[in-house]
mmCIF file of the N, C-alpha and C atoms, coordinates in Angstrom:
data_MODEL
# 
_entry.id   MODEL 
# 
loop_
_atom_site.group_PDB 
_atom_site.id 
_atom_site.type_symbol 
_atom_site.label_atom_id 
_atom_site.label_alt_id 
_atom_site.label_comp_id 
_atom_site.label_asym_id 
_atom_site.label_entity_id 
_atom_site.label_seq_id 
_atom_site.pdbx_PDB_ins_code 
_atom_site.Cartn_x 
_atom_site.Cartn_y 
_atom_site.Cartn_z 
_atom_site.occupancy 
_atom_site.B_iso_or_equiv 
_atom_site.pdbx_formal_charge 
_atom_site.auth_seq_id 
_atom_site.auth_comp_id 
_atom_site.auth_asym_id 
_atom_site.auth_atom_id 
_atom_site.pdbx_PDB_model_num 
ATOM 1   N N  . MET A 1 1  ? 42.052 -38.631 43.226 1.00 0.00 ? 1  MET A N  1 
ATOM 2   C CA . MET A 1 1  ? 41.555 -38.692 41.865 1.00 0.00 ? 1  MET A CA 1 
ATOM 3   C C  . MET A 1 1  ? 42.738 -38.900 40.926 1.00 0.00 ? 1  MET A C  1 
ATOM 4   N N  . LYS A 1 2  ? 42.465 -39.464 39.782 1.00 0.00 ? 2  LYS A N  1 
ATOM 5   C CA . LYS A 1 2  ? 43.495 -39.661 38.771 1.00 0.00 ? 2  LYS A CA 1 
ATOM 6   C C  . LYS A 1 2  ? 43.384 -38.548 37.730 1.00 0.00 ? 2  LYS A C  1 
ATOM 7   N N  . ILE A 1 3  ? 44.562 -38.006 37.349 1.00 0.00 ? 3  ILE A N  1 
ATOM 8   C CA . ILE A 1 3  ? 44.594 -37.050 36.251 1.00 0.00 ? 3  ILE A CA 1 
ATOM 9   C C  . ILE A 1 3  ? 45.621 -37.508 35.234 1.00 0.00 ? 3  ILE A C  1 
ATOM 10  N N  . LYS A 1 4  ? 45.347 -37.204 33.976 1.00 0.00 ? 4  LYS A N  1 
ATOM 11  C CA . LYS A 1 4  ? 46.270 -37.532 32.901 1.00 0.00 ? 4  LYS A CA 1 
ATOM 12  C C  . LYS A 1 4  ? 46.956 -36.243 32.479 1.00 0.00 ? 4  LYS A C  1 
ATOM 13  N N  . ILE A 1 5  ? 48.277 -36.310 32.360 1.00 0.00 ? 5  ILE A N  1 
ATOM 14  C CA . ILE A 1 5  ? 49.076 -35.154 31.988 1.00 0.00 ? 5  ILE A CA 1 
ATOM 15  C C  . ILE A 1 5  ? 49.740 -35.433 30.647 1.00 0.00 ? 5  ILE A C  1 
ATOM 16  N N  . LEU A 1 6  ? 49.555 -34.525 29.697 1.00 0.00 ? 6  LEU A N  1 
ATOM 17  C CA . LEU A 1 6  ? 50.208 -34.610 28.403 1.00 0.00 ? 6  LEU A CA 1 
ATOM 18  C C  . LEU A 1 6  ? 51.527 -33.852 28.483 1.00 0.00 ? 6  LEU A C  1 
ATOM 19  N N  . THR A 1 7  ? 52.562 -34.369 27.842 1.00 0.00 ? 7  THR A N  1 
ATOM 20  C CA . THR A 1 7  ? 53.870 -33.716 27.893 1.00 0.00 ? 7  THR A CA 1 
ATOM 21  C C  . THR A 1 7  ? 54.392 -33.498 26.476 1.00 0.00 ? 7  THR A C  1 
ATOM 22  N N  . PHE A 1 8  ? 55.206 -32.455 26.330 1.00 0.00 ? 8  PHE A N  1 
ATOM 23  C CA . PHE A 1 8  ? 55.769 -32.099 25.031 1.00 0.00 ? 8  PHE A CA 1 
ATOM 24  C C  . PHE A 1 8  ? 57.223 -31.691 25.210 1.00 0.00 ? 8  PHE A C  1 
ATOM 25  N N  . GLY A 1 9  ? 58.004 -31.811 24.141 1.00 0.00 ? 9  GLY A N  1 
ATOM 26  C CA . GLY A 1 9  ? 59.383 -31.333 24.142 1.00 0.00 ? 9  GLY A CA 1 
ATOM 27  C C  . GLY A 1 9  ? 60.208 -31.937 25.264 1.00 0.00 ? 9  GLY A C  1 
ATOM 28  N N  . ILE A 1 10 ? 60.981 -31.075 25.924 1.00 0.00 ? 10 ILE A N  1 
ATOM 29  C CA . ILE A 1 10 ? 61.877 -31.521 27.000 1.00 0.00 ? 10 ILE A CA 1 
ATOM 30  C C  . ILE A 1 10 ? 61.089 -32.116 28.169 1.00 0.00 ? 10 ILE A C  1 
ATOM 31  N N  . ALA A 1 11 ? 59.867 -31.645 28.393 1.00 0.00 ? 11 ALA A N  1 
ATOM 32  C CA . ALA A 1 11 ? 59.042 -32.208 29.473 1.00 0.00 ? 11 ALA A CA 1 
ATOM 33  C C  . ALA A 1 11 ? 58.729 -33.679 29.204 1.00 0.00 ? 11 ALA A C  1 
ATOM 34  N N  . LYS A 1 12 ? 58.534 -34.016 27.938 1.00 0.00 ? 12 LYS A N  1 
ATOM 35  C CA . LYS A 1 12 ? 58.295 -35.415 27.561 1.00 0.00 ? 12 LYS A CA 1 
ATOM 36  C C  . LYS A 1 12 ? 59.529 -36.258 27.883 1.00 0.00 ? 12 LYS A C  1 
ATOM 37  N N  . ASP A 1 13 ? 60.706 -35.705 27.609 1.00 0.00 ? 13 ASP A N  1 
ATOM 38  C CA . ASP A 1 13 ? 61.945 -36.424 27.922 1.00 0.00 ? 13 ASP A CA 1 
ATOM 39  C C  . ASP A 1 13 ? 62.109 -36.603 29.427 1.00 0.00 ? 13 ASP A C  1 
ATOM 40  N N  . ILE A 1 14 ? 61.814 -35.571 30.193 1.00 0.00 ? 14 ILE A N  1 
ATOM 41  C CA . ILE A 1 14 ? 61.979 -35.623 31.656 1.00 0.00 ? 14 ILE A CA 1 
ATOM 42  C C  . ILE A 1 14 ? 61.022 -36.633 32.284 1.00 0.00 ? 14 ILE A C  1 
ATOM 43  N N  . LEU A 1 15 ? 59.754 -36.627 31.849 1.00 0.00 ? 15 LEU A N  1 
ATOM 44  C CA . LEU A 1 15 ? 58.774 -37.548 32.422 1.00 0.00 ? 15 LEU A CA 1 
ATOM 45  C C  . LEU A 1 15 ? 58.845 -38.936 31.794 1.00 0.00 ? 15 LEU A C  1 
ATOM 46  N N  . GLY A 1 16 ? 59.523 -39.039 30.656 1.00 0.00 ? 16 GLY A N  1 
ATOM 47  C CA . GLY A 1 16 ? 59.724 -40.340 30.030 1.00 0.00 ? 16 GLY A CA 1 
ATOM 48  C C  . GLY A 1 16 ? 58.533 -40.883 29.267 1.00 0.00 ? 16 GLY A C  1 
ATOM 49  N N  . ALA A 1 17 ? 57.562 -40.024 28.966 1.00 0.00 ? 17 ALA A N  1 
ATOM 50  C CA . ALA A 1 17 ? 56.379 -40.462 28.232 1.00 0.00 ? 17 ALA A CA 1 
ATOM 51  C C  . ALA A 1 17 ? 55.621 -39.238 27.715 1.00 0.00 ? 17 ALA A C  1 
ATOM 52  N N  . SER A 1 18 ? 54.808 -39.451 26.686 1.00 0.00 ? 18 SER A N  1 
ATOM 53  C CA . SER A 1 18 ? 53.994 -38.351 26.172 1.00 0.00 ? 18 SER A CA 1 
ATOM 54  C C  . SER A 1 18 ? 52.732 -38.145 27.002 1.00 0.00 ? 18 SER A C  1 
ATOM 55  N N  . GLU A 1 19 ? 52.383 -39.141 27.803 1.00 0.00 ? 19 GLU A N  1 
ATOM 56  C CA . GLU A 1 19 ? 51.251 -39.046 28.736 1.00 0.00 ? 19 GLU A CA 1 
ATOM 57  C C  . GLU A 1 19 ? 51.652 -39.696 30.040 1.00 0.00 ? 19 GLU A C  1 
ATOM 58  N N  . LYS A 1 20 ? 51.216 -39.111 31.133 1.00 0.00 ? 20 LYS A N  1 
ATOM 59  C CA . LYS A 1 20 ? 51.492 -39.666 32.461 1.00 0.00 ? 20 LYS A CA 1 
ATOM 60  C C  . LYS A 1 20 ? 50.209 -39.551 33.270 1.00 0.00 ? 20 LYS A C  1 
ATOM 61  N N  . GLU A 1 21 ? 49.823 -40.615 33.939 1.00 0.00 ? 21 GLU A N  1 
ATOM 62  C CA . GLU A 1 21 ? 48.653 -40.572 34.821 1.00 0.00 ? 21 GLU A CA 1 
ATOM 63  C C  . GLU A 1 21 ? 49.145 -40.621 36.256 1.00 0.00 ? 21 GLU A C  1 
ATOM 64  N N  . ILE A 1 22 ? 48.643 -39.692 37.068 1.00 0.00 ? 22 ILE A N  1 
ATOM 65  C CA . ILE A 1 22 ? 49.058 -39.663 38.474 1.00 0.00 ? 22 ILE A CA 1 
ATOM 66  C C  . ILE A 1 22 ? 47.827 -39.541 39.367 1.00 0.00 ? 22 ILE A C  1 
ATOM 67  N N  . ASP A 1 23 ? 47.983 -39.987 40.604 1.00 0.00 ? 23 ASP A N  1 
ATOM 68  C CA . ASP A 1 23 ? 46.945 -39.853 41.629 1.00 0.00 ? 23 ASP A CA 1 
ATOM 69  C C  . ASP A 1 23 ? 47.209 -38.590 42.433 1.00 0.00 ? 23 ASP A C  1 
ATOM 70  N N  . VAL A 1 24 ? 46.190 -37.764 42.583 1.00 0.00 ? 24 VAL A N  1 
ATOM 71  C CA . VAL A 1 24 ? 46.300 -36.529 43.354 1.00 0.00 ? 24 VAL A CA 1 
ATOM 72  C C  . VAL A 1 24 ? 45.041 -36.361 44.199 1.00 0.00 ? 24 VAL A C  1 
ATOM 73  N N  . ASP A 1 25 ? 45.115 -35.451 45.161 1.00 0.00 ? 25 ASP A N  1 
ATOM 74  C CA . ASP A 1 25 ? 43.955 -35.166 46.006 1.00 0.00 ? 25 ASP A CA 1 
ATOM 75  C C  . ASP A 1 25 ? 42.939 -34.292 45.273 1.00 0.00 ? 25 ASP A C  1 
ATOM 76  N N  . GLU A 1 26 ? 41.673 -34.464 45.608 1.00 0.00 ? 26 GLU A N  1 
ATOM 77  C CA . GLU A 1 26 ? 40.622 -33.580 45.095 1.00 0.00 ? 26 GLU A CA 1 
ATOM 78  C C  . GLU A 1 26 ? 40.938 -32.150 45.526 1.00 0.00 ? 26 GLU A C  1 
ATOM 79  N N  . GLY A 1 27 ? 40.573 -31.184 44.702 1.00 0.00 ? 27 GLY A N  1 
ATOM 80  C CA . GLY A 1 27 ? 40.776 -29.789 45.066 1.00 0.00 ? 27 GLY A CA 1 
ATOM 81  C C  . GLY A 1 27 ? 42.187 -29.282 44.815 1.00 0.00 ? 27 GLY A C  1 
ATOM 82  N N  . LEU A 1 28 ? 43.008 -30.086 44.140 1.00 0.00 ? 28 LEU A N  1 
ATOM 83  C CA . LEU A 1 28 ? 44.380 -29.708 43.838 1.00 0.00 ? 28 LEU A CA 1 
ATOM 84  C C  . LEU A 1 28 ? 44.400 -28.498 42.902 1.00 0.00 ? 28 LEU A C  1 
ATOM 85  N N  . ASN A 1 29 ? 45.321 -27.553 43.174 1.00 0.00 ? 29 ASN A N  1 
ATOM 86  C CA . ASN A 1 29 ? 45.462 -26.437 42.243 1.00 0.00 ? 29 ASN A CA 1 
ATOM 87  C C  . ASN A 1 29 ? 46.746 -26.607 41.421 1.00 0.00 ? 29 ASN A C  1 
ATOM 88  N N  . VAL A 1 30 ? 46.930 -25.734 40.442 1.00 0.00 ? 30 VAL A N  1 
ATOM 89  C CA . VAL A 1 30 ? 48.061 -25.841 39.519 1.00 0.00 ? 30 VAL A CA 1 
ATOM 90  C C  . VAL A 1 30 ? 49.395 -25.746 40.253 1.00 0.00 ? 30 VAL A C  1 
ATOM 91  N N  . LYS A 1 31 ? 49.520 -24.833 41.202 1.00 0.00 ? 31 LYS A N  1 
ATOM 92  C CA . LYS A 1 31 ? 50.770 -24.686 41.956 1.00 0.00 ? 31 LYS A CA 1 
ATOM 93  C C  . LYS A 1 31 ? 51.104 -25.973 42.712 1.00 0.00 ? 31 LYS A C  1 
ATOM 94  N N  . GLN A 1 32 ? 50.108 -26.588 43.325 1.00 0.00 ? 32 GLN A N  1 
ATOM 95  C CA . GLN A 1 32 ? 50.328 -27.845 44.036 1.00 0.00 ? 32 GLN A CA 1 
ATOM 96  C C  . GLN A 1 32 ? 50.745 -28.959 43.072 1.00 0.00 ? 32 GLN A C  1 
ATOM 97  N N  . LEU A 1 33 ? 50.147 -28.965 41.878 1.00 0.00 ? 33 LEU A N  1 
ATOM 98  C CA . LEU A 1 33 ? 50.531 -29.951 40.871 1.00 0.00 ? 33 LEU A CA 1 
ATOM 99  C C  . LEU A 1 33 ? 51.990 -29.750 40.471 1.00 0.00 ? 33 LEU A C  1 
ATOM 100 N N  . LYS A 1 34 ? 52.403 -28.505 40.250 1.00 0.00 ? 34 LYS A N  1 
ATOM 101 C CA . LYS A 1 34 ? 53.806 -28.230 39.914 1.00 0.00 ? 34 LYS A CA 1 
ATOM 102 C C  . LYS A 1 34 ? 54.729 -28.743 41.016 1.00 0.00 ? 34 LYS A C  1 
ATOM 103 N N  . ASN A 1 35 ? 54.351 -28.532 42.272 1.00 0.00 ? 35 ASN A N  1 
ATOM 104 C CA . ASN A 1 35 ? 55.173 -29.009 43.393 1.00 0.00 ? 35 ASN A CA 1 
ATOM 105 C C  . ASN A 1 35 ? 55.310 -30.529 43.372 1.00 0.00 ? 35 ASN A C  1 
ATOM 106 N N  . ILE A 1 36 ? 54.216 -31.222 43.111 1.00 0.00 ? 36 ILE A N  1 
ATOM 107 C CA . ILE A 1 36 ? 54.236 -32.689 43.044 1.00 0.00 ? 36 ILE A CA 1 
ATOM 108 C C  . ILE A 1 36 ? 55.128 -33.147 41.894 1.00 0.00 ? 36 ILE A C  1 
ATOM 109 N N  . LEU A 1 37 ? 54.949 -32.525 40.731 1.00 0.00 ? 37 LEU A N  1 
ATOM 110 C CA . LEU A 1 37 ? 55.737 -32.911 39.566 1.00 0.00 ? 37 LEU A CA 1 
ATOM 111 C C  . LEU A 1 37 ? 57.228 -32.657 39.784 1.00 0.00 ? 37 LEU A C  1 
ATOM 112 N N  . GLU A 1 38 ? 57.557 -31.520 40.394 1.00 0.00 ? 38 GLU A N  1 
ATOM 113 C CA . GLU A 1 38 ? 58.963 -31.194 40.633 1.00 0.00 ? 38 GLU A CA 1 
ATOM 114 C C  . GLU A 1 38 ? 59.585 -32.098 41.692 1.00 0.00 ? 38 GLU A C  1 
ATOM 115 N N  . GLU A 1 39 ? 58.771 -32.597 42.609 1.00 0.00 ? 39 GLU A N  1 
ATOM 116 C CA . GLU A 1 39 ? 59.274 -33.549 43.602 1.00 0.00 ? 39 GLU A CA 1 
ATOM 117 C C  . GLU A 1 39 ? 59.525 -34.907 42.946 1.00 0.00 ? 39 GLU A C  1 
ATOM 118 N N  . ASP A 1 40 ? 58.587 -35.332 42.094 1.00 0.00 ? 40 ASP A N  1 
ATOM 119 C CA . ASP A 1 40 ? 58.719 -36.627 41.427 1.00 0.00 ? 40 ASP A CA 1 
ATOM 120 C C  . ASP A 1 40 ? 59.724 -36.597 40.274 1.00 0.00 ? 40 ASP A C  1 
ATOM 121 N N  . PHE A 1 41 ? 59.866 -35.436 39.643 1.00 0.00 ? 41 PHE A N  1 
ATOM 122 C CA . PHE A 1 41 ? 60.757 -35.276 38.487 1.00 0.00 ? 41 PHE A CA 1 
ATOM 123 C C  . PHE A 1 41 ? 61.601 -34.011 38.691 1.00 0.00 ? 41 PHE A C  1 
ATOM 124 N N  . PRO A 1 42 ? 62.647 -34.091 39.538 1.00 0.00 ? 42 PRO A N  1 
ATOM 125 C CA . PRO A 1 42 ? 63.440 -32.913 39.910 1.00 0.00 ? 42 PRO A CA 1 
ATOM 126 C C  . PRO A 1 42 ? 64.043 -32.149 38.729 1.00 0.00 ? 42 PRO A C  1 
ATOM 127 N N  . GLN A 1 43 ? 64.239 -32.809 37.602 1.00 0.00 ? 43 GLN A N  1 
ATOM 128 C CA . GLN A 1 43 ? 64.801 -32.117 36.441 1.00 0.00 ? 43 GLN A CA 1 
ATOM 129 C C  . GLN A 1 43 ? 63.877 -31.000 35.937 1.00 0.00 ? 43 GLN A C  1 
ATOM 130 N N  . LEU A 1 44 ? 62.598 -31.070 36.249 1.00 0.00 ? 44 LEU A N  1 
ATOM 131 C CA . LEU A 1 44 ? 61.681 -29.994 35.864 1.00 0.00 ? 44 LEU A CA 1 
ATOM 132 C C  . LEU A 1 44 ? 62.102 -28.670 36.487 1.00 0.00 ? 44 LEU A C  1 
ATOM 133 N N  . GLN A 1 45 ? 62.687 -28.724 37.679 1.00 0.00 ? 45 GLN A N  1 
ATOM 134 C CA . GLN A 1 45 ? 63.126 -27.502 38.360 1.00 0.00 ? 45 GLN A CA 1 
ATOM 135 C C  . GLN A 1 45 ? 64.233 -26.794 37.582 1.00 0.00 ? 45 GLN A C  1 
ATOM 136 N N  . LYS A 1 46 ? 64.957 -27.523 36.745 1.00 0.00 ? 46 LYS A N  1 
ATOM 137 C CA . LYS A 1 46 ? 66.064 -26.937 35.987 1.00 0.00 ? 46 LYS A CA 1 
ATOM 138 C C  . LYS A 1 46 ? 65.587 -26.133 34.775 1.00 0.00 ? 46 LYS A C  1 
ATOM 139 N N  . LEU A 1 47 ? 64.345 -26.337 34.384 1.00 0.00 ? 47 LEU A N  1 
ATOM 140 C CA . LEU A 1 47 ? 63.813 -25.555 33.268 1.00 0.00 ? 47 LEU A CA 1 
ATOM 141 C C  . LEU A 1 47 ? 63.641 -24.110 33.717 1.00 0.00 ? 47 LEU A C  1 
ATOM 142 N N  . LYS A 1 48 ? 64.007 -23.172 32.845 1.00 0.00 ? 48 LYS A N  1 
ATOM 143 C CA . LYS A 1 48 ? 63.874 -21.760 33.210 1.00 0.00 ? 48 LYS A CA 1 
ATOM 144 C C  . LYS A 1 48 ? 62.415 -21.402 33.477 1.00 0.00 ? 48 LYS A C  1 
ATOM 145 N N  . SER A 1 49 ? 61.547 -21.963 32.673 1.00 0.00 ? 49 SER A N  1 
ATOM 146 C CA . SER A 1 49 ? 60.122 -21.753 32.897 1.00 0.00 ? 49 SER A CA 1 
ATOM 147 C C  . SER A 1 49 ? 59.356 -22.844 32.164 1.00 0.00 ? 49 SER A C  1 
ATOM 148 N N  . TYR A 1 50 ? 58.250 -23.196 32.705 1.00 0.00 ? 50 TYR A N  1 
ATOM 149 C CA . TYR A 1 50 ? 57.310 -24.066 32.008 1.00 0.00 ? 50 TYR A CA 1 
ATOM 150 C C  . TYR A 1 50 ? 55.923 -23.705 32.502 1.00 0.00 ? 50 TYR A C  1 
ATOM 151 N N  . PHE A 1 51 ? 54.951 -24.005 31.683 1.00 0.00 ? 51 PHE A N  1 
ATOM 152 C CA . PHE A 1 51 ? 53.579 -23.660 32.016 1.00 0.00 ? 51 PHE A CA 1 
ATOM 153 C C  . PHE A 1 51 ? 52.745 -24.923 32.108 1.00 0.00 ? 51 PHE A C  1 
ATOM 154 N N  . ILE A 1 52 ? 51.679 -24.804 32.850 1.00 0.00 ? 52 ILE A N  1 
ATOM 155 C CA . ILE A 1 52 ? 50.660 -25.841 32.883 1.00 0.00 ? 52 ILE A CA 1 
ATOM 156 C C  . ILE A 1 52 ? 49.456 -25.291 32.137 1.00 0.00 ? 52 ILE A C  1 
ATOM 157 N N  . ALA A 1 53 ? 48.953 -26.082 31.202 1.00 0.00 ? 53 ALA A N  1 
ATOM 158 C CA . ALA A 1 53 ? 47.725 -25.718 30.497 1.00 0.00 ? 53 ALA A CA 1 
ATOM 159 C C  . ALA A 1 53 ? 46.612 -26.625 30.996 1.00 0.00 ? 53 ALA A C  1 
ATOM 160 N N  . VAL A 1 54 ? 45.454 -26.032 31.193 1.00 0.00 ? 54 VAL A N  1 
ATOM 161 C CA . VAL A 1 54 ? 44.259 -26.770 31.597 1.00 0.00 ? 54 VAL A CA 1 
ATOM 162 C C  . VAL A 1 54 ? 43.212 -26.527 30.518 1.00 0.00 ? 54 VAL A C  1 
ATOM 163 N N  . ASP A 1 55 ? 42.782 -27.608 29.893 1.00 0.00 ? 55 ASP A N  1 
ATOM 164 C CA . ASP A 1 55 ? 41.810 -27.522 28.799 1.00 0.00 ? 55 ASP A CA 1 
ATOM 165 C C  . ASP A 1 55 ? 42.266 -26.536 27.726 1.00 0.00 ? 55 ASP A C  1 
ATOM 166 N N  . GLU A 1 56 ? 43.531 -26.674 27.328 1.00 0.00 ? 56 GLU A N  1 
ATOM 167 C CA . GLU A 1 56 ? 44.147 -25.920 26.233 1.00 0.00 ? 56 GLU A CA 1 
ATOM 168 C C  . GLU A 1 56 ? 44.275 -24.424 26.499 1.00 0.00 ? 56 GLU A C  1 
ATOM 169 N N  . GLU A 1 57 ? 44.257 -24.017 27.768 1.00 0.00 ? 57 GLU A N  1 
ATOM 170 C CA . GLU A 1 57 ? 44.451 -22.618 28.158 1.00 0.00 ? 57 GLU A CA 1 
ATOM 171 C C  . GLU A 1 57 ? 45.539 -22.573 29.228 1.00 0.00 ? 57 GLU A C  1 
ATOM 172 N N  . TYR A 1 58 ? 46.458 -21.597 29.103 1.00 0.00 ? 58 TYR A N  1 
ATOM 173 C CA . TYR A 1 58 ? 47.448 -21.439 30.164 1.00 0.00 ? 58 TYR A CA 1 
ATOM 174 C C  . TYR A 1 58 ? 46.733 -21.202 31.486 1.00 0.00 ? 58 TYR A C  1 
ATOM 175 N N  . ALA A 1 59 ? 47.180 -21.902 32.527 1.00 0.00 ? 59 ALA A N  1 
ATOM 176 C CA . ALA A 1 59 ? 46.491 -21.856 33.823 1.00 0.00 ? 59 ALA A CA 1 
ATOM 177 C C  . ALA A 1 59 ? 47.281 -21.027 34.833 1.00 0.00 ? 59 ALA A C  1 
ATOM 178 N N  . GLU A 1 60 ? 46.562 -20.316 35.669 1.00 0.00 ? 60 GLU A N  1 
ATOM 179 C CA . GLU A 1 60 ? 47.149 -19.599 36.802 1.00 0.00 ? 60 GLU A CA 1 
ATOM 180 C C  . GLU A 1 60 ? 47.408 -20.606 37.917 1.00 0.00 ? 60 GLU A C  1 
ATOM 181 N N  . ASP A 1 61 ? 48.339 -20.272 38.812 1.00 0.00 ? 61 ASP A N  1 
ATOM 182 C CA . ASP A 1 61 ? 48.712 -21.182 39.898 1.00 0.00 ? 61 ASP A CA 1 
ATOM 183 C C  . ASP A 1 61 ? 47.551 -21.563 40.808 1.00 0.00 ? 61 ASP A C  1 
ATOM 184 N N  . ASP A 1 62 ? 46.564 -20.691 40.956 1.00 0.00 ? 62 ASP A N  1 
ATOM 185 C CA . ASP A 1 62 ? 45.470 -20.977 41.886 1.00 0.00 ? 62 ASP A CA 1 
ATOM 186 C C  . ASP A 1 62 ? 44.289 -21.703 41.238 1.00 0.00 ? 62 ASP A C  1 
ATOM 187 N N  . GLN A 1 63 ? 44.384 -22.025 39.952 1.00 0.00 ? 63 GLN A N  1 
ATOM 188 C CA . GLN A 1 63 ? 43.292 -22.720 39.280 1.00 0.00 ? 63 GLN A CA 1 
ATOM 189 C C  . GLN A 1 63 ? 43.166 -24.143 39.809 1.00 0.00 ? 63 GLN A C  1 
ATOM 190 N N  . ILE A 1 64 ? 41.939 -24.530 40.152 1.00 0.00 ? 64 ILE A N  1 
ATOM 191 C CA . ILE A 1 64 ? 41.647 -25.874 40.654 1.00 0.00 ? 64 ILE A CA 1 
ATOM 192 C C  . ILE A 1 64 ? 41.543 -26.848 39.474 1.00 0.00 ? 64 ILE A C  1 
ATOM 193 N N  . ILE A 1 65 ? 42.097 -28.026 39.674 1.00 0.00 ? 65 ILE A N  1 
ATOM 194 C CA . ILE A 1 65 ? 42.102 -29.067 38.640 1.00 0.00 ? 65 ILE A CA 1 
ATOM 195 C C  . ILE A 1 65 ? 41.091 -30.145 39.009 1.00 0.00 ? 65 ILE A C  1 
ATOM 196 N N  . SER A 1 66 ? 40.353 -30.612 38.008 1.00 0.00 ? 66 SER A N  1 
ATOM 197 C CA . SER A 1 66 ? 39.443 -31.738 38.233 1.00 0.00 ? 66 SER A CA 1 
ATOM 198 C C  . SER A 1 66 ? 39.882 -32.901 37.351 1.00 0.00 ? 66 SER A C  1 
ATOM 199 N N  . SER A 1 67 ? 39.351 -34.063 37.620 1.00 0.00 ? 67 SER A N  1 
ATOM 200 C CA . SER A 1 67 ? 39.754 -35.262 36.875 1.00 0.00 ? 67 SER A CA 1 
ATOM 201 C C  . SER A 1 67 ? 39.298 -35.202 35.422 1.00 0.00 ? 67 SER A C  1 
ATOM 202 N N  . THR A 1 68 ? 38.363 -34.330 35.090 1.00 0.00 ? 68 THR A N  1 
ATOM 203 C CA . THR A 1 68 ? 37.881 -34.225 33.714 1.00 0.00 ? 68 THR A CA 1 
ATOM 204 C C  . THR A 1 68 ? 38.686 -33.231 32.876 1.00 0.00 ? 68 THR A C  1 
ATOM 205 N N  . ASN A 1 69 ? 39.576 -32.475 33.515 1.00 0.00 ? 69 ASN A N  1 
ATOM 206 C CA . ASN A 1 69 ? 40.389 -31.503 32.787 1.00 0.00 ? 69 ASN A CA 1 
ATOM 207 C C  . ASN A 1 69 ? 41.473 -32.186 31.964 1.00 0.00 ? 69 ASN A C  1 
ATOM 208 N N  . GLU A 1 70 ? 41.797 -31.579 30.823 1.00 0.00 ? 70 GLU A N  1 
ATOM 209 C CA . GLU A 1 70 ? 42.960 -31.997 30.050 1.00 0.00 ? 70 GLU A CA 1 
ATOM 210 C C  . GLU A 1 70 ? 44.136 -31.150 30.527 1.00 0.00 ? 70 GLU A C  1 
ATOM 211 N N  . ILE A 1 71 ? 45.157 -31.798 31.064 1.00 0.00 ? 71 ILE A N  1 
ATOM 212 C CA . ILE A 1 71 ? 46.312 -31.112 31.638 1.00 0.00 ? 71 ILE A CA 1 
ATOM 213 C C  . ILE A 1 71 ? 47.509 -31.338 30.717 1.00 0.00 ? 71 ILE A C  1 
ATOM 214 N N  . ALA A 1 72 ? 48.278 -30.274 30.476 1.00 0.00 ? 72 ALA A N  1 
ATOM 215 C CA . ALA A 1 72 ? 49.481 -30.406 29.656 1.00 0.00 ? 72 ALA A CA 1 
ATOM 216 C C  . ALA A 1 72 ? 50.603 -29.577 30.272 1.00 0.00 ? 72 ALA A C  1 
ATOM 217 N N  . ILE A 1 73 ? 51.820 -30.115 30.179 1.00 0.00 ? 73 ILE A N  1 
ATOM 218 C CA . ILE A 1 73 ? 53.013 -29.362 30.568 1.00 0.00 ? 73 ILE A CA 1 
ATOM 219 C C  . ILE A 1 73 ? 53.566 -28.734 29.296 1.00 0.00 ? 73 ILE A C  1 
ATOM 220 N N  . ILE A 1 74 ? 53.674 -27.416 29.307 1.00 0.00 ? 74 ILE A N  1 
ATOM 221 C CA . ILE A 1 74 ? 54.187 -26.687 28.153 1.00 0.00 ? 74 ILE A CA 1 
ATOM 222 C C  . ILE A 1 74 ? 55.604 -26.209 28.508 1.00 0.00 ? 74 ILE A C  1 
ATOM 223 N N  . PRO A 1 75 ? 56.619 -26.817 27.918 1.00 0.00 ? 75 PRO A N  1 
ATOM 224 C CA . PRO A 1 75 ? 57.989 -26.441 28.237 1.00 0.00 ? 75 PRO A CA 1 
ATOM 225 C C  . PRO A 1 75 ? 58.364 -25.129 27.554 1.00 0.00 ? 75 PRO A C  1 
ATOM 226 N N  . PRO A 1 76 ? 59.510 -24.552 27.930 1.00 0.00 ? 76 PRO A N  1 
ATOM 227 C CA . PRO A 1 76 ? 59.979 -23.355 27.249 1.00 0.00 ? 76 PRO A CA 1 
ATOM 228 C C  . PRO A 1 76 ? 60.199 -23.673 25.767 1.00 0.00 ? 76 PRO A C  1 
ATOM 229 N N  . VAL A 1 77 ? 59.929 -22.703 24.929 1.00 0.00 ? 77 VAL A N  1 
ATOM 230 C CA . VAL A 1 77 ? 60.081 -22.890 23.488 1.00 0.00 ? 77 VAL A CA 1 
ATOM 231 C C  . VAL A 1 77 ? 61.123 -21.909 22.984 1.00 0.00 ? 77 VAL A C  1 
ATOM 232 N N  . SER A 1 78 ? 62.075 -22.410 22.225 1.00 0.00 ? 78 SER A N  1 
ATOM 233 C CA . SER A 1 78 ? 63.051 -21.516 21.615 1.00 0.00 ? 78 SER A CA 1 
ATOM 234 C C  . SER A 1 78 ? 62.727 -21.409 20.138 1.00 0.00 ? 78 SER A C  1 
ATOM 235 N N  . GLY A 1 79 ? 63.016 -20.273 19.598 1.00 0.00 ? 79 GLY A N  1 
ATOM 236 C CA . GLY A 1 79 ? 62.719 -20.073 18.181 1.00 0.00 ? 79 GLY A CA 1 
ATOM 237 C C  . GLY A 1 79 ? 63.883 -19.409 17.487 1.00 0.00 ? 79 GLY A C  1 
ATOM 238 N N  . GLY A 1 80 ? 63.738 -19.303 16.203 1.00 0.00 ? 80 GLY A N  1 
ATOM 239 C CA . GLY A 1 80 ? 64.810 -18.696 15.453 1.00 0.00 ? 80 GLY A CA 1 
ATOM 240 C C  . GLY A 1 80 ? 64.308 -17.819 14.358 1.00 0.00 ? 80 GLY A C  1 
# 
């Protein structure tokens, strides 16, 4: 299945676009998606932490992703 991933901040720089469409297997969970992304974009591993949001909610690693979900990579945020 194809999923579209929205990116922000440093994640946008790492993936080279504000949106990325990738092919994944049905039944993929968030942890598996992170593994795929880190394999394709090794610089993601250098981030201290980043989150995956599914339909505008932070997702747990075991959450299953479907092609209709809105997926976003939420990079670490620094503030002042």
